[in-house]
C-alpha positions in Angstrom: -7.9 14.1 -4.9 -7.5 10.8 -6.9 -5.5 7.8 -6.0 -4.9 4.8 -8.3 -3.3 1.6 -7.1 -1.8 -1.1 -9.4 0.5 -4.0 -9.4 -1.6 -6.7 -7.8 -1.9 -10.2 -9.1 -1.5 -13.9 -8.4 1.7 -15.1 -6.9 2.9 -18.3 -5.2 3.8 -18.3 -1.5 7.4 -17.0 -1.1 7.1 -14.8 -4.1 7.2 -11.0 -4.5 5.1 -8.2 -5.9 5.5 -4.5 -6.0 2.4 -2.3 -5.7 2.3 1.2 -7.0 0.0 4.1 -6.3 -0.2 7.4 -8.0 -1.8 10.4 -6.4 -3.1 13.7 -7.9 -4.9 16.7 -6.5 -2.6 17.0 -3.5 0.7 18.6 -2.7 2.2 15.1 -2.8 5.4 15.7 -1.0 3.7 17.2 2.1 1.5 14.2 2.8 1.8 11.0 4.7 0.8 8.0 2.6 -0.6 4.7 3.7 -1.2 1.2 2.4 -4.1 -0.7 3.8 -5.5 -4.1 3.0 -8.8 -5.9 3.4 -9.2 -9.6 3.2 -12.7 -11.1 2.5 -14.8 -10.8 5.6 -12.3 -8.8 7.5 -11.9 -5.1 8.3 -9.5 -2.9 6.4 -6.1 -2.8 8.2 -3.2 -0.5 8.0 -0.2 -2.3 6.5 2.5 0.5 6.1 2.9 4.2 6.4 5.4 6.7 5.0 5.6 10.3 6.1 6.6 13.4 4.2 10.0 13.0 5.8 10.2 9.3 4.6 9.8 7.9 8.1 8.1 4.5 7.8 6.1 2.2 10.0 4.7 -1.3 9.5 2.1 -3.7 10.8 3.8 -6.4 12.8 2.5 -9.0 10.4 4.6 -7.6 7.5 7.7 -6.2 9.2 10.8 -7.5 7.6 8.9 -8.6 4.5 7.3 -5.4 3.1 8.9 -2.1 2.3 7.1 1.2 1.6 8.8 3.9 -0.4 7.8 7.1 -2.2 9.0 9.1 -5.2 7.9 12.7 -4.8 8.9 13.6 -8.3 6.8 10.9 -9.9 4.1 11.3 -7.2 4.2 7.6 -6.6 4.1 5.5 -3.4 5.2 1.8 -3.6 4.8 -1.3 -1.5 7.5 -3.9 -2.2 6.2 -7.2 -0.8 8.6 -10.1 -0.4 8.2 -13.6 1.1 4.5 -13.4 0.5 2.2 -15.7 2.5 -1.3 -16.9 1.8 -2.5 -14.7 4.6 -1.4 -11.7 2.7 -4.2 -12.3 0.2 -6.3 -9.2 0.2 -7.3 -6.1 -1.7 -4.7 -3.5 -1.1 -5.5 0.2 -1.0 -3.5 3.4 -0.8 -4.8 6.2 1.3 -4.0 9.9 1.9 -5.6 12.2 4.4 -6.0 15.8 3.3 -7.6 18.5 5.5 -9.1 15.8 7.7 -10.6 13.8 4.9 -9.4 10.3 3.9 -9.1 9.6 0.2 -8.8 6.0 -1.0 -7.6 4.5 -4.2 -9.7 1.8 -5.9 -7.6 -1.0 -4.7 -5.6 -3.8 -6.3 -6.1 -7.5 -5.5 -3.2 -9.6 -4.3 -3.7 -13.4 -4.2 -1.1 -15.6 -2.7 -1.4 -19.3 -3.4 0.0 -22.0 -1.1 
């Protein structure tokens, strides 16, 4: 299983970014996919989840600002991030759990300047 996240960068507060993650080695359409983030010195926290049936859930801190979506044909999961805040600065990771094992992408850095 391989995951690769991309789309991070430097953005001013109030701006937007869209993260992408591609996954291989799994039956993509059957799996729940997650975005996590980890800020320096902090634990890795769940940001958003999308199930195989496209049900979504979000951390309270990003509700109304972030949107997770998936494209099963392209085997991609996205995280649209709007109204970004400095506290959103972190490395963002995509994750999938397959047969009880969690697989992580390499992560992509998002830096939000004030």
